[in-house]
CHARMM internal coordinates of N, CA and C (Angstrom, degrees):
IC EDIT
DIST 1 N 1 CA 1.4415
DIST 1 CA 1 C 1.5195
ANGL 1 N 1 CA 1 C 109.07
DIST 1 C 2 N 1.2859
ANGL 1 CA 1 C 2 N 114.63
DIHE 1 N 1 CA 1 C 2 N 153.93
DIST 2 N 2 CA 1.4488
ANGL 1 C 2 N 2 CA 119.22
DIHE 1 CA 1 C 2 N 2 CA 178.98
DIST 2 CA 2 C 1.5233
ANGL 2 N 2 CA 2 C 109.88
DIHE 1 C 2 N 2 CA 2 C -106.19
DIST 2 C 3 N 1.3118
ANGL 2 CA 2 C 3 N 116.16
DIHE 2 N 2 CA 2 C 3 N 168.51
DIST 3 N 3 CA 1.4549
ANGL 2 C 3 N 3 CA 120.61
DIHE 2 CA 2 C 3 N 3 CA 179.76
DIST 3 CA 3 C 1.5242
ANGL 3 N 3 CA 3 C 112.05
DIHE 2 C 3 N 3 CA 3 C -74.82
DIST 3 C 4 N 1.3264
ANGL 3 CA 3 C 4 N 117.83
DIHE 3 N 3 CA 3 C 4 N -7.04
DIST 4 N 4 CA 1.4590
ANGL 3 C 4 N 4 CA 120.55
DIHE 3 CA 3 C 4 N 4 CA -177.71
DIST 4 CA 4 C 1.5261
ANGL 4 N 4 CA 4 C 112.96
DIHE 3 C 4 N 4 CA 4 C -79.77
DIST 4 C 5 N 1.3301
ANGL 4 CA 4 C 5 N 118.91
DIHE 4 N 4 CA 4 C 5 N -10.65
DIST 5 N 5 CA 1.4603
ANGL 4 C 5 N 5 CA 121.56
DIHE 4 CA 4 C 5 N 5 CA 177.42
DIST 5 CA 5 C 1.5199
ANGL 5 N 5 CA 5 C 107.65
DIHE 4 C 5 N 5 CA 5 C -77.44
DIST 5 C 6 N 1.3369
ANGL 5 CA 5 C 6 N 115.76
DIHE 5 N 5 CA 5 C 6 N 115.59
DIST 6 N 6 CA 1.4587
ANGL 5 C 6 N 6 CA 118.59
DIHE 5 CA 5 C 6 N 6 CA -174.01
DIST 6 CA 6 C 1.5179
ANGL 6 N 6 CA 6 C 113.42
DIHE 5 C 6 N 6 CA 6 C -123.83
DIST 6 C 7 N 1.3152
ANGL 6 CA 6 C 7 N 118.38
DIHE 6 N 6 CA 6 C 7 N -15.45
DIST 7 N 7 CA 1.4557
ANGL 6 C 7 N 7 CA 119.48
DIHE 6 CA 6 C 7 N 7 CA -178.25
DIST 7 CA 7 C 1.5216
ANGL 7 N 7 CA 7 C 110.06
DIHE 6 C 7 N 7 CA 7 C -120.36
DIST 7 C 8 N 1.3186
ANGL 7 CA 7 C 8 N 114.74
DIHE 7 N 7 CA 7 C 8 N 160.67
DIST 8 N 8 CA 1.4613
ANGL 7 C 8 N 8 CA 119.66
DIHE 7 CA 7 C 8 N 8 CA 177.98
DIST 8 CA 8 C 1.5289
ANGL 8 N 8 CA 8 C 110.37
DIHE 7 C 8 N 8 CA 8 C -62.51
DIST 8 C 9 N 1.3214
ANGL 8 CA 8 C 9 N 117.33
DIHE 8 N 8 CA 8 C 9 N -39.59
DIST 9 N 9 CA 1.4680
ANGL 8 C 9 N 9 CA 119.97
DIHE 8 CA 8 C 9 N 9 CA 179.20
DIST 9 CA 9 C 1.5244
ANGL 9 N 9 CA 9 C 111.32
DIHE 8 C 9 N 9 CA 9 C -59.99
DIST 9 C 10 N 1.3300
ANGL 9 CA 9 C 10 N 115.90
DIHE 9 N 9 CA 9 C 10 N -42.85
DIST 10 N 10 CA 1.4683
ANGL 9 C 10 N 10 CA 118.82
DIHE 9 CA 9 C 10 N 10 CA 178.78
DIST 10 CA 10 C 1.5204
ANGL 10 N 10 CA 10 C 110.72
DIHE 9 C 10 N 10 CA 10 C -65.07
DIST 10 C 11 N 1.3090
ANGL 10 CA 10 C 11 N 116.00
DIHE 10 N 10 CA 10 C 11 N -40.44
DIST 11 N 11 CA 1.4604
ANGL 10 C 11 N 11 CA 119.93
DIHE 10 CA 10 C 11 N 11 CA 179.23
DIST 11 CA 11 C 1.5227
ANGL 11 N 11 CA 11 C 111.20
DIHE 10 C 11 N 11 CA 11 C -63.68
DIST 11 C 12 N 1.3333
ANGL 11 CA 11 C 12 N 116.38
DIHE 11 N 11 CA 11 C 12 N -45.53
DIST 12 N 12 CA 1.4666
ANGL 11 C 12 N 12 CA 119.89
DIHE 11 CA 11 C 12 N 12 CA -178.59
DIST 12 CA 12 C 1.5267
ANGL 12 N 12 CA 12 C 112.60
DIHE 11 C 12 N 12 CA 12 C -70.21
DIST 12 C 13 N 1.2992
ANGL 12 CA 12 C 13 N 117.20
DIHE 12 N 12 CA 12 C 13 N -19.30
DIST 13 N 13 CA 1.4653
ANGL 12 C 13 N 13 CA 120.35
DIHE 12 CA 12 C 13 N 13 CA 177.77
DIST 13 CA 13 C 1.5246
ANGL 13 N 13 CA 13 C 112.69
DIHE 12 C 13 N 13 CA 13 C -88.60
DIST 13 C 14 N 1.3234
ANGL 13 CA 13 C 14 N 116.91
DIHE 13 N 13 CA 13 C 14 N -5.00
DIST 14 N 14 CA 1.4547
ANGL 13 C 14 N 14 CA 120.77
DIHE 13 CA 13 C 14 N 14 CA 178.47
DIST 14 CA 14 C 1.5276
ANGL 14 N 14 CA 14 C 108.86
DIHE 13 C 14 N 14 CA 14 C -68.55
DIST 14 C 15 N 1.3288
ANGL 14 CA 14 C 15 N 118.13
DIHE 14 N 14 CA 14 C 15 N 127.16
DIST 15 N 15 CA 1.4735
ANGL 14 C 15 N 15 CA 120.81
DIHE 14 CA 14 C 15 N 15 CA -176.99
DIST 15 CA 15 C 1.5274
ANGL 15 N 15 CA 15 C 113.55
DIHE 14 C 15 N 15 CA 15 C -57.84
DIST 15 C 16 N 1.3197
ANGL 15 CA 15 C 16 N 117.98
DIHE 15 N 15 CA 15 C 16 N -37.91
DIST 16 N 16 CA 1.4619
ANGL 15 C 16 N 16 CA 120.64
DIHE 15 CA 15 C 16 N 16 CA -179.71
DIST 16 CA 16 C 1.5315
ANGL 16 N 16 CA 16 C 110.21
DIHE 15 C 16 N 16 CA 16 C -66.33
DIST 16 C 17 N 1.3245
ANGL 16 CA 16 C 17 N 116.88
DIHE 16 N 16 CA 16 C 17 N -41.84
DIST 17 N 17 CA 1.4553
ANGL 16 C 17 N 17 CA 121.43
DIHE 16 CA 16 C 17 N 17 CA 178.41
DIST 17 CA 17 C 1.5273
ANGL 17 N 17 CA 17 C 109.85
DIHE 16 C 17 N 17 CA 17 C -63.51
DIST 17 C 18 N 1.3149
ANGL 17 CA 17 C 18 N 116.05
DIHE 17 N 17 CA 17 C 18 N -40.52
DIST 18 N 18 CA 1.4658
ANGL 17 C 18 N 18 CA 119.86
DIHE 17 CA 17 C 18 N 18 CA 179.07
DIST 18 CA 18 C 1.5233
ANGL 18 N 18 CA 18 C 111.32
DIHE 17 C 18 N 18 CA 18 C -63.53
DIST 18 C 19 N 1.3227
ANGL 18 CA 18 C 19 N 117.35
DIHE 18 N 18 CA 18 C 19 N -38.83
DIST 19 N 19 CA 1.4634
ANGL 18 C 19 N 19 CA 120.40
DIHE 18 CA 18 C 19 N 19 CA 178.02
DIST 19 CA 19 C 1.5302
ANGL 19 N 19 CA 19 C 111.53
DIHE 18 C 19 N 19 CA 19 C -64.76
DIST 19 C 20 N 1.3293
ANGL 19 CA 19 C 20 N 116.30
DIHE 19 N 19 CA 19 C 20 N -43.36
DIST 20 N 20 CA 1.4656
ANGL 19 C 20 N 20 CA 120.19
DIHE 19 CA 19 C 20 N 20 CA 179.54
DIST 20 CA 20 C 1.5178
ANGL 20 N 20 CA 20 C 109.92
DIHE 19 C 20 N 20 CA 20 C -65.48
DIST 20 C 21 N 1.3285
ANGL 20 CA 20 C 21 N 116.83
DIHE 20 N 20 CA 20 C 21 N -42.74
DIST 21 N 21 CA 1.4684
ANGL 20 C 21 N 21 CA 119.99
DIHE 20 CA 20 C 21 N 21 CA 179.38
DIST 21 CA 21 C 1.5275
ANGL 21 N 21 CA 21 C 110.49
DIHE 20 C 21 N 21 CA 21 C -63.31
DIST 21 C 22 N 1.3170
ANGL 21 CA 21 C 22 N 117.19
DIHE 21 N 21 CA 21 C 22 N -40.19
DIST 22 N 22 CA 1.4635
ANGL 21 C 22 N 22 CA 120.64
DIHE 21 CA 21 C 22 N 22 CA 178.59
DIST 22 CA 22 C 1.5260
ANGL 22 N 22 CA 22 C 110.74
DIHE 21 C 22 N 22 CA 22 C -63.99
DIST 22 C 23 N 1.3202
ANGL 22 CA 22 C 23 N 115.78
DIHE 22 N 22 CA 22 C 23 N -43.30
DIST 23 N 23 CA 1.4653
ANGL 22 C 23 N 23 CA 120.17
DIHE 22 CA 22 C 23 N 23 CA 178.93
DIST 23 CA 23 C 1.5261
ANGL 23 N 23 CA 23 C 111.22
DIHE 22 C 23 N 23 CA 23 C -61.38
DIST 23 C 24 N 1.3378
ANGL 23 CA 23 C 24 N 116.27
DIHE 23 N 23 CA 23 C 24 N -39.26
DIST 24 N 24 CA 1.4626
ANGL 23 C 24 N 24 CA 121.51
DIHE 23 CA 23 C 24 N 24 CA -176.86
DIST 24 CA 24 C 1.5300
ANGL 24 N 24 CA 24 C 112.95
DIHE 23 C 24 N 24 CA 24 C -89.86
DIST 24 C 25 N 1.3266
ANGL 24 CA 24 C 25 N 116.40
DIHE 24 N 24 CA 24 C 25 N 3.58
DIST 25 N 25 CA 1.4679
ANGL 24 C 25 N 25 CA 122.09
DIHE 24 CA 24 C 25 N 25 CA 179.87
DIST 25 CA 25 C 1.5256
ANGL 25 N 25 CA 25 C 111.76
DIHE 24 C 25 N 25 CA 25 C 58.42
DIST 25 C 26 N 1.3291
ANGL 25 CA 25 C 26 N 115.85
DIHE 25 N 25 CA 25 C 26 N 43.67
DIST 26 N 26 CA 1.4636
ANGL 25 C 26 N 26 CA 122.34
DIHE 25 CA 25 C 26 N 26 CA 177.94
DIST 26 CA 26 C 1.5221
ANGL 26 N 26 CA 26 C 108.35
DIHE 25 C 26 N 26 CA 26 C -106.09
DIST 26 C 27 N 1.3180
ANGL 26 CA 26 C 27 N 114.89
DIHE 26 N 26 CA 26 C 27 N 128.65
DIST 27 N 27 CA 1.4684
ANGL 26 C 27 N 27 CA 119.50
DIHE 26 CA 26 C 27 N 27 CA 178.01
DIST 27 CA 27 C 1.5188
ANGL 27 N 27 CA 27 C 109.10
DIHE 26 C 27 N 27 CA 27 C -98.31
DIST 27 C 28 N 1.3204
ANGL 27 CA 27 C 28 N 115.99
DIHE 27 N 27 CA 27 C 28 N 144.94
DIST 28 N 28 CA 1.4619
ANGL 27 C 28 N 28 CA 121.21
DIHE 27 CA 27 C 28 N 28 CA -179.11
DIST 28 CA 28 C 1.5285
ANGL 28 N 28 CA 28 C 110.97
DIHE 27 C 28 N 28 CA 28 C -58.12
DIST 28 C 29 N 1.3117
ANGL 28 CA 28 C 29 N 117.34
DIHE 28 N 28 CA 28 C 29 N -39.80
DIST 29 N 29 CA 1.4701
ANGL 28 C 29 N 29 CA 120.33
DIHE 28 CA 28 C 29 N 29 CA -179.75
DIST 29 CA 29 C 1.5261
ANGL 29 N 29 CA 29 C 111.05
DIHE 28 C 29 N 29 CA 29 C -63.01
DIST 29 C 30 N 1.3168
ANGL 29 CA 29 C 30 N 117.40
DIHE 29 N 29 CA 29 C 30 N -40.18
DIST 30 N 30 CA 1.4712
ANGL 29 C 30 N 30 CA 120.78
DIHE 29 CA 29 C 30 N 30 CA 178.29
DIST 30 CA 30 C 1.5273
ANGL 30 N 30 CA 30 C 111.08
DIHE 29 C 30 N 30 CA 30 C -66.12
DIST 30 C 31 N 1.3196
ANGL 30 CA 30 C 31 N 116.02
DIHE 30 N 30 CA 30 C 31 N -40.74
DIST 31 N 31 CA 1.4589
ANGL 30 C 31 N 31 CA 120.11
DIHE 30 CA 30 C 31 N 31 CA 178.66
DIST 31 CA 31 C 1.5212
ANGL 31 N 31 CA 31 C 110.89
DIHE 30 C 31 N 31 CA 31 C -64.51
DIST 31 C 32 N 1.3278
ANGL 31 CA 31 C 32 N 116.64
DIHE 31 N 31 CA 31 C 32 N -42.18
DIST 32 N 32 CA 1.4665
ANGL 31 C 32 N 32 CA 120.30
DIHE 31 CA 31 C 32 N 32 CA 177.38
DIST 32 CA 32 C 1.5299
ANGL 32 N 32 CA 32 C 111.24
DIHE 31 C 32 N 32 CA 32 C -60.90
DIST 32 C 33 N 1.3327
ANGL 32 CA 32 C 33 N 116.40
DIHE 32 N 32 CA 32 C 33 N -41.51
DIST 33 N 33 CA 1.4623
ANGL 32 C 33 N 33 CA 120.40
DIHE 32 CA 32 C 33 N 33 CA 179.65
DIST 33 CA 33 C 1.5386
ANGL 33 N 33 CA 33 C 110.17
DIHE 32 C 33 N 33 CA 33 C -64.24
DIST 33 C 34 N 1.3239
ANGL 33 CA 33 C 34 N 116.77
DIHE 33 N 33 CA 33 C 34 N -42.61
DIST 34 N 34 CA 1.4571
ANGL 33 C 34 N 34 CA 120.96
DIHE 33 CA 33 C 34 N 34 CA 178.84
DIST 34 CA 34 C 1.5317
ANGL 34 N 34 CA 34 C 111.12
DIHE 33 C 34 N 34 CA 34 C -61.40
DIST 34 C 35 N 1.3194
ANGL 34 CA 34 C 35 N 116.58
DIHE 34 N 34 CA 34 C 35 N -44.83
DIST 35 N 35 CA 1.4575
ANGL 34 C 35 N 35 CA 120.54
DIHE 34 CA 34 C 35 N 35 CA 179.46
DIST 35 CA 35 C 1.5263
ANGL 35 N 35 CA 35 C 111.46
DIHE 34 C 35 N 35 CA 35 C -66.32
DIST 35 C 36 N 1.3156
ANGL 35 CA 35 C 36 N 116.90
DIHE 35 N 35 CA 35 C 36 N -37.08
DIST 36 N 36 CA 1.4699
ANGL 35 C 36 N 36 CA 121.19
DIHE 35 CA 35 C 36 N 36 CA 177.19
DIST 36 CA 36 C 1.5310
ANGL 36 N 36 CA 36 C 110.35
DIHE 35 C 36 N 36 CA 36 C -62.45
DIST 36 C 37 N 1.3354
ANGL 36 CA 36 C 37 N 116.64
DIHE 36 N 36 CA 36 C 37 N -44.23
DIST 37 N 37 CA 1.4694
ANGL 36 C 37 N 37 CA 120.24
DIHE 36 CA 36 C 37 N 37 CA 178.30
DIST 37 CA 37 C 1.5232
ANGL 37 N 37 CA 37 C 110.50
DIHE 36 C 37 N 37 CA 37 C -62.57
DIST 37 C 38 N 1.3220
ANGL 37 CA 37 C 38 N 117.24
DIHE 37 N 37 CA 37 C 38 N -42.24
DIST 38 N 38 CA 1.4640
ANGL 37 C 38 N 38 CA 120.60
DIHE 37 CA 37 C 38 N 38 CA 179.65
DIST 38 CA 38 C 1.5238
ANGL 38 N 38 CA 38 C 110.58
DIHE 37 C 38 N 38 CA 38 C -64.01
DIST 38 C 39 N 1.3199
ANGL 38 CA 38 C 39 N 116.59
DIHE 38 N 38 CA 38 C 39 N -40.70
DIST 39 N 39 CA 1.4672
ANGL 38 C 39 N 39 CA 119.68
DIHE 38 CA 38 C 39 N 39 CA 178.44
DIST 39 CA 39 C 1.5168
ANGL 39 N 39 CA 39 C 110.77
DIHE 38 C 39 N 39 CA 39 C -64.37
DIST 39 C 40 N 1.3306
ANGL 39 CA 39 C 40 N 117.39
DIHE 39 N 39 CA 39 C 40 N -42.02
DIST 40 N 40 CA 1.4577
ANGL 39 C 40 N 40 CA 120.69
DIHE 39 CA 39 C 40 N 40 CA 179.55
DIST 40 CA 40 C 1.5268
ANGL 40 N 40 CA 40 C 111.19
DIHE 39 C 40 N 40 CA 40 C -63.79
DIST 40 C 41 N 1.3261
ANGL 40 CA 40 C 41 N 116.59
DIHE 40 N 40 CA 40 C 41 N -40.01
DIST 41 N 41 CA 1.4719
ANGL 40 C 41 N 41 CA 119.66
DIHE 40 CA 40 C 41 N 41 CA 177.32
DIST 41 CA 41 C 1.5221
ANGL 41 N 41 CA 41 C 110.81
DIHE 40 C 41 N 41 CA 41 C -63.90
DIST 41 C 42 N 1.3262
ANGL 41 CA 41 C 42 N 116.49
DIHE 41 N 41 CA 41 C 42 N -40.43
DIST 42 N 42 CA 1.4661
ANGL 41 C 42 N 42 CA 120.30
DIHE 41 CA 41 C 42 N 42 CA 179.85
DIST 42 CA 42 C 1.5236
ANGL 42 N 42 CA 42 C 110.35
DIHE 41 C 42 N 42 CA 42 C -64.20
DIST 42 C 43 N 1.3201
ANGL 42 CA 42 C 43 N 117.52
DIHE 42 N 42 CA 42 C 43 N -38.98
DIST 43 N 43 CA 1.4598
ANGL 42 C 43 N 43 CA 121.34
DIHE 42 CA 42 C 43 N 43 CA 177.72
DIST 43 CA 43 C 1.5211
ANGL 43 N 43 CA 43 C 109.73
DIHE 42 C 43 N 43 CA 43 C -65.11
DIST 43 C 44 N 1.3373
ANGL 43 CA 43 C 44 N 116.86
DIHE 43 N 43 CA 43 C 44 N -41.37
DIST 44 N 44 CA 1.4638
ANGL 43 C 44 N 44 CA 120.77
DIHE 43 CA 43 C 44 N 44 CA 178.10
DIST 44 CA 44 C 1.5265
ANGL 44 N 44 CA 44 C 110.75
DIHE 43 C 44 N 44 CA 44 C -61.00
DIST 44 C 45 N 1.3197
ANGL 44 CA 44 C 45 N 116.27
DIHE 44 N 44 CA 44 C 45 N -43.05
DIST 45 N 45 CA 1.4635
ANGL 44 C 45 N 45 CA 120.33
DIHE 44 CA 44 C 45 N 45 CA 179.92
DIST 45 CA 45 C 1.5245
ANGL 45 N 45 CA 45 C 109.93
DIHE 44 C 45 N 45 CA 45 C -64.91
DIST 45 C 46 N 1.3282
ANGL 45 CA 45 C 46 N 117.20
DIHE 45 N 45 CA 45 C 46 N -42.93
DIST 46 N 46 CA 1.4597
ANGL 45 C 46 N 46 CA 120.49
DIHE 45 CA 45 C 46 N 46 CA 179.10
DIST 46 CA 46 C 1.5219
ANGL 46 N 46 CA 46 C 111.25
DIHE 45 C 46 N 46 CA 46 C -60.73
DIST 46 C 47 N 1.3165
ANGL 46 CA 46 C 47 N 116.98
DIHE 46 N 46 CA 46 C 47 N -38.24
DIST 47 N 47 CA 1.4577
ANGL 46 C 47 N 47 CA 119.63
DIHE 46 CA 46 C 47 N 47 CA -178.75
DIST 47 CA 47 C 1.5220
ANGL 47 N 47 CA 47 C 111.34
DIHE 46 C 47 N 47 CA 47 C -71.37
DIST 47 C 48 N 1.3352
ANGL 47 CA 47 C 48 N 117.50
DIHE 47 N 47 CA 47 C 48 N -24.64
DIST 48 N 48 CA 1.4622
ANGL 47 C 48 N 48 CA 120.86
DIHE 47 CA 47 C 48 N 48 CA 179.37
DIST 48 CA 48 C 1.5208
ANGL 48 N 48 CA 48 C 112.62
DIHE 47 C 48 N 48 CA 48 C -86.38
DIST 48 C 49 N 1.3213
ANGL 48 CA 48 C 49 N 118.46
DIHE 48 N 48 CA 48 C 49 N -8.76
DIST 49 N 49 CA 1.4501
ANGL 48 C 49 N 49 CA 120.65
DIHE 48 CA 48 C 49 N 49 CA -177.66
DIST 49 CA 49 C 1.5263
ANGL 49 N 49 CA 49 C 112.03
DIHE 48 C 49 N 49 CA 49 C -65.82
DIST 49 C 50 N 1.3283
ANGL 49 CA 49 C 50 N 117.28
DIHE 49 N 49 CA 49 C 50 N -22.33
DIST 50 N 50 CA 1.4625
ANGL 49 C 50 N 50 CA 120.68
DIHE 49 CA 49 C 50 N 50 CA 179.38
DIST 50 CA 50 C 1.5221
ANGL 50 N 50 CA 50 C 111.59
DIHE 49 C 50 N 50 CA 50 C -72.50
DIST 50 C 51 N 1.3166
ANGL 50 CA 50 C 51 N 117.05
DIHE 50 N 50 CA 50 C 51 N -22.74
DIST 51 N 51 CA 1.4510
ANGL 50 C 51 N 51 CA 120.94
DIHE 50 CA 50 C 51 N 51 CA -175.90
DIST 51 CA 51 C 1.5260
ANGL 51 N 51 CA 51 C 109.92
DIHE 50 C 51 N 51 CA 51 C -88.02
DIST 51 C 52 N 1.3299
ANGL 51 CA 51 C 52 N 117.14
DIHE 51 N 51 CA 51 C 52 N 142.89
DIST 52 N 52 CA 1.4617
ANGL 51 C 52 N 52 CA 118.97
DIHE 51 CA 51 C 52 N 52 CA 179.56
DIST 52 CA 52 C 1.5265
ANGL 52 N 52 CA 52 C 111.15
DIHE 51 C 52 N 52 CA 52 C -67.79
DIST 52 C 53 N 1.3039
ANGL 52 CA 52 C 53 N 115.41
DIHE 52 N 52 CA 52 C 53 N 146.60
DIST 53 N 53 CA 1.4532
ANGL 52 C 53 N 53 CA 121.60
DIHE 52 CA 52 C 53 N 53 CA 178.17
DIST 53 CA 53 C 1.5252
ANGL 53 N 53 CA 53 C 107.59
DIHE 52 C 53 N 53 CA 53 C -95.28
DIST 53 C 54 N 1.3097
ANGL 53 CA 53 C 54 N 116.04
DIHE 53 N 53 CA 53 C 54 N 126.75
DIST 54 N 54 CA 1.4511
ANGL 53 C 54 N 54 CA 120.14
DIHE 53 CA 53 C 54 N 54 CA -179.91
DIST 54 CA 54 C 1.5260
ANGL 54 N 54 CA 54 C 108.61
DIHE 53 C 54 N 54 CA 54 C -94.18
DIST 54 C 55 N 1.3119
ANGL 54 CA 54 C 55 N 115.41
DIHE 54 N 54 CA 54 C 55 N 116.13
DIST 55 N 55 CA 1.4629
ANGL 54 C 55 N 55 CA 121.66
DIHE 54 CA 54 C 55 N 55 CA 179.34
DIST 55 CA 55 C 1.5263
ANGL 55 N 55 CA 55 C 107.21
DIHE 54 C 55 N 55 CA 55 C -115.02
DIST 55 C 56 N 1.3195
ANGL 55 CA 55 C 56 N 117.08
DIHE 55 N 55 CA 55 C 56 N 129.07
DIST 56 N 56 CA 1.4579
ANGL 55 C 56 N 56 CA 118.57
DIHE 55 CA 55 C 56 N 56 CA 179.72
DIST 56 CA 56 C 1.5221
ANGL 56 N 56 CA 56 C 110.78
DIHE 55 C 56 N 56 CA 56 C -66.78
DIST 56 C 57 N 1.3248
ANGL 56 CA 56 C 57 N 117.32
DIHE 56 N 56 CA 56 C 57 N 156.20
DIST 57 N 57 CA 1.4692
ANGL 56 C 57 N 57 CA 120.28
DIHE 56 CA 56 C 57 N 57 CA 177.56
DIST 57 CA 57 C 1.5271
ANGL 57 N 57 CA 57 C 110.90
DIHE 56 C 57 N 57 CA 57 C -59.71
DIST 57 C 58 N 1.3095
ANGL 57 CA 57 C 58 N 115.48
DIHE 57 N 57 CA 57 C 58 N 155.27
DIST 58 N 58 CA 1.4679
ANGL 57 C 58 N 58 CA 121.57
DIHE 57 CA 57 C 58 N 58 CA -175.09
DIST 58 CA 58 C 1.5220
ANGL 58 N 58 CA 58 C 112.32
DIHE 57 C 58 N 58 CA 58 C -57.95
DIST 58 C 59 N 1.3514
ANGL 58 CA 58 C 59 N 117.73
DIHE 58 N 58 CA 58 C 59 N -37.68
DIST 59 N 59 CA 1.4660
ANGL 58 C 59 N 59 CA 118.53
DIHE 58 CA 58 C 59 N 59 CA -177.78
DIST 59 CA 59 C 1.5323
ANGL 59 N 59 CA 59 C 111.59
DIHE 58 C 59 N 59 CA 59 C -68.09
DIST 59 C 60 N 1.3193
ANGL 59 CA 59 C 60 N 117.84
DIHE 59 N 59 CA 59 C 60 N -28.56
DIST 60 N 60 CA 1.4692
ANGL 59 C 60 N 60 CA 121.09
DIHE 59 CA 59 C 60 N 60 CA 176.08
DIST 60 CA 60 C 1.5265
ANGL 60 N 60 CA 60 C 109.69
DIHE 59 C 60 N 60 CA 60 C -70.61
DIST 60 C 61 N 1.3032
ANGL 60 CA 60 C 61 N 116.13
DIHE 60 N 60 CA 60 C 61 N -44.68
DIST 61 N 61 CA 1.4646
ANGL 60 C 61 N 61 CA 120.30
DIHE 60 CA 60 C 61 N 61 CA 178.48
DIST 61 CA 61 C 1.5221
ANGL 61 N 61 CA 61 C 109.63
DIHE 60 C 61 N 61 CA 61 C -62.08
DIST 61 C 62 N 1.3303
ANGL 61 CA 61 C 62 N 116.83
DIHE 61 N 61 CA 61 C 62 N -45.48
DIST 62 N 62 CA 1.4606
ANGL 61 C 62 N 62 CA 121.25
DIHE 61 CA 61 C 62 N 62 CA -178.40
DIST 62 CA 62 C 1.5207
ANGL 62 N 62 CA 62 C 111.33
DIHE 61 C 62 N 62 CA 62 C -61.70
DIST 62 C 63 N 1.3382
ANGL 62 CA 62 C 63 N 117.08
DIHE 62 N 62 CA 62 C 63 N -43.35
DIST 63 N 63 CA 1.4671
ANGL 62 C 63 N 63 CA 118.87
DIHE 62 CA 62 C 63 N 63 CA -178.09
DIST 63 CA 63 C 1.5234
ANGL 63 N 63 CA 63 C 111.28
DIHE 62 C 63 N 63 CA 63 C -67.81
DIST 63 C 64 N 1.3267
ANGL 63 CA 63 C 64 N 117.47
DIHE 63 N 63 CA 63 C 64 N -31.90
DIST 64 N 64 CA 1.4645
ANGL 63 C 64 N 64 CA 119.45
DIHE 63 CA 63 C 64 N 64 CA -179.53
DIST 64 CA 64 C 1.5313
ANGL 64 N 64 CA 64 C 111.74
DIHE 63 C 64 N 64 CA 64 C -77.61
DIST 64 C 65 N 1.3225
ANGL 64 CA 64 C 65 N 117.19
DIHE 64 N 64 CA 64 C 65 N -21.25
DIST 65 N 65 CA 1.4661
ANGL 64 C 65 N 65 CA 121.01
DIHE 64 CA 64 C 65 N 65 CA -178.29
DIST 65 CA 65 C 1.5233
ANGL 65 N 65 CA 65 C 112.69
DIHE 64 C 65 N 65 CA 65 C -103.72
DIST 65 C 66 N 1.3124
ANGL 65 CA 65 C 66 N 116.91
DIHE 65 N 65 CA 65 C 66 N -0.88
DIST 66 N 66 CA 1.4566
ANGL 65 C 66 N 66 CA 120.91
DIHE 65 CA 65 C 66 N 66 CA -173.48
DIST 66 CA 66 C 1.5255
ANGL 66 N 66 CA 66 C 112.61
DIHE 65 C 66 N 66 CA 66 C -55.12
DIST 66 C 67 N 1.3211
ANGL 66 CA 66 C 67 N 117.61
DIHE 66 N 66 CA 66 C 67 N -45.43
DIST 67 N 67 CA 1.4673
ANGL 66 C 67 N 67 CA 120.56
DIHE 66 CA 66 C 67 N 67 CA -178.62
DIST 67 CA 67 C 1.5268
ANGL 67 N 67 CA 67 C 110.79
DIHE 66 C 67 N 67 CA 67 C -63.13
DIST 67 C 68 N 1.3131
ANGL 67 CA 67 C 68 N 116.74
DIHE 67 N 67 CA 67 C 68 N -38.43
DIST 68 N 68 CA 1.4770
ANGL 67 C 68 N 68 CA 119.79
DIHE 67 CA 67 C 68 N 68 CA 179.25
DIST 68 CA 68 C 1.5200
ANGL 68 N 68 CA 68 C 110.01
DIHE 67 C 68 N 68 CA 68 C -64.12
DIST 68 C 69 N 1.3147
ANGL 68 CA 68 C 69 N 117.37
DIHE 68 N 68 CA 68 C 69 N -40.36
DIST 69 N 69 CA 1.4621
ANGL 68 C 69 N 69 CA 121.25
DIHE 68 CA 68 C 69 N 69 CA -177.64
DIST 69 CA 69 C 1.5270
ANGL 69 N 69 CA 69 C 110.84
DIHE 68 C 69 N 69 CA 69 C -71.37
DIST 69 C 70 N 1.3250
ANGL 69 CA 69 C 70 N 117.05
DIHE 69 N 69 CA 69 C 70 N -37.93
DIST 70 N 70 CA 1.4646
ANGL 69 C 70 N 70 CA 119.66
DIHE 69 CA 69 C 70 N 70 CA -175.21
DIST 70 CA 70 C 1.5201
ANGL 70 N 70 CA 70 C 112.89
DIHE 69 C 70 N 70 CA 70 C -75.83
DIST 70 C 71 N 1.2991
ANGL 70 CA 70 C 71 N 117.70
DIHE 70 N 70 CA 70 C 71 N -32.06
DIST 71 N 71 CA 1.4663
ANGL 70 C 71 N 71 CA 120.87
DIHE 70 CA 70 C 71 N 71 CA -172.20
DIST 71 CA 71 C 1.5154
ANGL 71 N 71 CA 71 C 113.06
DIHE 70 C 71 N 71 CA 71 C -109.22
DIST 71 C 72 N 1.2698
ANGL 71 CA 71 C 72 N 118.03
DIHE 71 N 71 CA 71 C 72 N 39.12
DIST 72 N 72 CA 1.4714
ANGL 71 C 72 N 72 CA 120.75
DIHE 71 CA 71 C 72 N 72 CA 177.72
DIST 72 CA 72 C 1.4860
ANGL 72 N 72 CA 72 C 111.01
DIHE 71 C 72 N 72 CA 72 C -76.65
END
COOR INIT
IC SEED 1 N 1 CA 1 C
IC BUILD
């Protein structure tokens, strides 16, 4: 691929990409849907960055994970 491919449409129209997608049984519509979902999730995460993250104190985390640590 060259650096001139800048859009998803250009990428999906690349013959090599089409061959790989055909081999892997991937449809362009499915790939677009997957990328759309990922973009929407990223937007959701960005919108939540303004809100404080509540993390429990270390002793609470440690007590809840104690069995996992002891019985590995």
